[in-house]
N, C-alpha and C positions, 0 to 999 in steps of 0.2 A: 725586583731590576728595573724601575724606570727611568729612563732618561730624564734631564734637565727640564725643569717645569711640570714632571707629571707626564710627557709624553710618552705614550706607550709604543713598542715597536713592536708590530702584527705582522707573522707570518702569515699566509694565503696560501695554501698549495691548490695548484687548479687556479691560480690567479690569471690567466690571460684568459680563462674559457669565459663563456656567456653569461653566466650567475659571478664566477669569479670575480671579472673585472668591474661588474658594478659593486660587487662587497668594496672591491680595493679604492674605488673611485669614492666610494662614501665615506669610508675610515680616513681618508686622506681628507676630505672636505670639512672633517668634525676635527682635525689636527693630530692624528696619530701617524706612527713611521711606518711605512707599509714594505714589507720584503716580500714579492712577487714570484712565487717558484711553480715551474710549468715546464713539462717535457714536450709541447707544442704538438702531439698526436694529434690530441682533436681540436686542440685551440688555437687562437689565430692573433698573431702579433697586431694586427691592425687594433682587436679591440683595446688594446691597452699602449697604443703608441701616442695618445694623444696626453699621456701619464709620463712618458719616458724622459720628458724633462724637468716634471716635478723635482724639487729639493729633496723633499721626503721620501720619494717611490726608488725603488731599487728592482731591479729584474734579475733573477737567475735561473738560467736553462737546468733543470735536472729532474729527475725521473725518481719518486719516492719511494720506488722497490729496493732504492741503495738508500744507507743510511745518510742523514744531512746533520753538519753540525755548524750550527749558529747559534747567536745568542739573541731572544726575541725575549716579550714579556706576554703573547698570545699566539695561540694557533687557531685557524680556522682550517680545516681538513677538508679540501673541497676536490679533490683530485681523484679524478675515474670517470672515465669514458658514460656518458650518461644516456645515450640513446642506443636503442638497438642496431642501428645499421654501422654504429661504431663499437658498441661493446661485443657484438658478437664478430667482427671483423678479425679480431685475436681474444675470444674467450678467456685463454688460459693466460696471458698479459690481464686481462680486465682482471679477473678475481687473483691475481696477485699484487694487482695496484690497491685494490679494498683492503686485501686481505695482510700483505708485506710492508704495504705501503701504511696500514693503522699501526701496525707493529713499529713501524719507525718512528713515526710520527709521536706515539703514545711514550715510544721511549724517550725521545726528544722532550718532553714534555714533565715525564718523571724526571729528568736529570735536571733541567730547569726549575722543577718544580713551578710550572705554571701551568693556566688554564687552558685545553683544546678541546674546541665543537667538532662534531661527526656530522658531515650534512650527510643524512640516510636519507630514504626514499620511501616513497608511498610502495615502492614496487617489493619491499617485506611483509606486506599483506598479498602478495599473489594477485590469484583470481578472487577476492574477496565475498564468503559466504556471509558476512555480518554488512551490512550497510546502514549507515554511511560507519566508516572505520574510526574506533576509538584506539587510543596507545593500549588498550588493554588486551585488544587481540591480536593471536599469535600468529594468525596469518592462513593463506591455502597456496603454497607454494609448493609447485613441481621443482625437487632437486637435481632433475637430469635432464632439464629438458634445454631447449634452446637458448631462455631467457636465462639459467642456473647461475650462469656465470656473475651475471650482473645482482640479479636476486639473493641468491645464497653470499656474495660477496659482501655485500651490504651487511648480509643477515650477522654474518662471523665479524665483521667489524664491531656492528655494536655487542656482540660477546662479548669482543675484546676491550671495548671501551666498560664495558660495566667491569670485568675480570681486573682491570686495571683499577678504577675507581673501590672496588671491595678489598683486593689485594694490596695496594699500595696506597688507598687513600687518594689520589688523583683527582683534581677538579675537572671533573667531565659535564659535557654538556652535548646531548645528543640531539636532533631535527630530523624531523622525516619532512621531507620536501615532498607535495606534490604539485600535479603538471604546472610546469612555469614559463612563461614565453615573455618576448619583449624585444627591443633591439639588441641587436649581436648575436642571436640566436645565429648555429651554422646554416648556411641556405641546404645544404645537402645532409643534415644530419638524420631525415626519416622521421621527424617527428609530425603532427598531425597539425599545429600551426603553422609552423615554416612552412611544411610540403603542401600547404592548401592554399597560401598567400603568392609563393614563387608559382604554384601551378596557376593560379589565375592572373598574375601580373602577367606571366608567359604567354595565355593564351591557349594553355594547355588542357584535357582534360585533368578534372578534379577526383582525384581518386579515394574513395570509400572501400574499406572494408568493412565486411559482413552488412548487414543491411543498413549501416548508417545509426541505428538505434542505442549502441551501446554509448555509454554515458561516461565524461570526464568534467573533471573541475579546473579551472583556468586561472591561474594566480599570476599578476604582473610581476615583474621580477623587480620593481621597486619594492611592492609590498613586501614580499618574499624577505629582502636584505632587511627593512625596518626590523621585520619578524627576527632574524638569526643576530642581528646585534642586540635586541633586548634580550633573548636567552642569553648571548654572553656575558651582559654587563649585569645579569641580576645575580643573587648570592645564595638563592633559594633552589631555585625548581633543577636538578641532575637532566630529567627527560626519561623517556624519549616523547618529544612533543612535536605533534601533529602542525605542520605550516604549509597553510592553503587557502586557498579560497572555496567555499561551502556550497559556492553558487552552480549550481550542474545543468548540465549542455547536453544534448544528442551531439553528434558527432555531425549527423545531416544537418541541425540545425547551425554549428560551426561552419559549415560548408557555404550553408545559405548567407550567411553573416559575412564571412568573406568575400563572396562573391557581389555582396551587395557595397561593400567597402573601398571594392577595387575598381566597380565598374565594369567588371570581367564577362563576357560569354562564354565560356567554360562551361560544357556539360558534365553535369556529376555522373561518375560510373562507378558501379562497385566492382569489387574483386573479393576474393576469399580472406576469411578471418583468420589471420595468422596464428601458428599454435601458442597454447597459455595464453593469448591477450586478454587481458580482464573486461569483463561485460559490462561492470559498473564500479566509479571511482570516486567516491567524495568523503572529506575529512570531517570528521568532526573535531570541531576548533575551540571546544569549550575551556578544555584546558589552558590553553595558549590566551585565550580572553581572559579566564581567572586570574592566572599567574602574571603572564607579560604584559596584560591589559592592551594586548593587540588582536586585531581583525581587519584584514584587507579591504582598501578603501577605494579601490582603483575599478569601475565597471567592464566589463569583459568589452564593449562594443568602444570604449575611450581605450583601452588598451592596445587592441587589435588595433585601432587610427593609426597610434604612433608606430605600432610595429608595421604595418603596411608599408608607412612614410618612409622606414628605414631598408626595407626590401625593396621599394622602389628605387630609391637612391643606388643602392648597392648593385642592382640590377642594370641602372644606367651607366652605372659607371663600370660596368663588363667586367 
């Protein structure tokens, strides 16, 4: 069901979110028609305000835990609170968004016979006993802990996607997203990059959990969106596929770099590590490199410089 001239009408759930807004922007830039669906629980209207006048962009306020009846050619399912502060605020709703939302979007894709991509997460690996994490690793997740609403919700969504693939021959694509950062992150999302930058710019203490020796891999949002579109556009690979930056940094190294880039005099303080917080996290992207010809190109320092500029402007605007 392509529009005239081969233009695709693409549904992006969670399209007003941090990653979703960048995806909408990129799809519009390449000539797709975009239907952005969001309930604005954690998203912000200013993320897509600059797109509202675009003739190929449409915004719909809707919660995907309820069925959606639209006509589209492709679906990117990104809707779900993705930071601990947000997904633990209403854990039942978080699980419902992952599970009921997946069922509703898969049902839509089945009815329309269109390809659908699920934005899964590195959290499906839990606190990994394997390092780096490959797609074949089944994970080490606490199913009853405070993070389980997100971790297990996303794991169940993957289950549903693959059962629709096996049972209904649905065209699915599944990507597992590792720590992503960049402009339009929510300033109060509790994620480590936004936390550190906001604290540094405000001159507040930069709070590290644990000793700061735990590690993460940080992927700039532009690189991630390139990988997601590459995954959706190819016809061979179903997934899951890790999308992330294999460069590994300790949290203390990140805090030090943020201090340097912001010129902040904030002191670094240490607090207890939250329950079930992973100690190490780094993607093995061998599969993405081989099948999608994708790997990140933006170094952490460059990406942080752009992100600091965004937050500096955001805080100055009040």
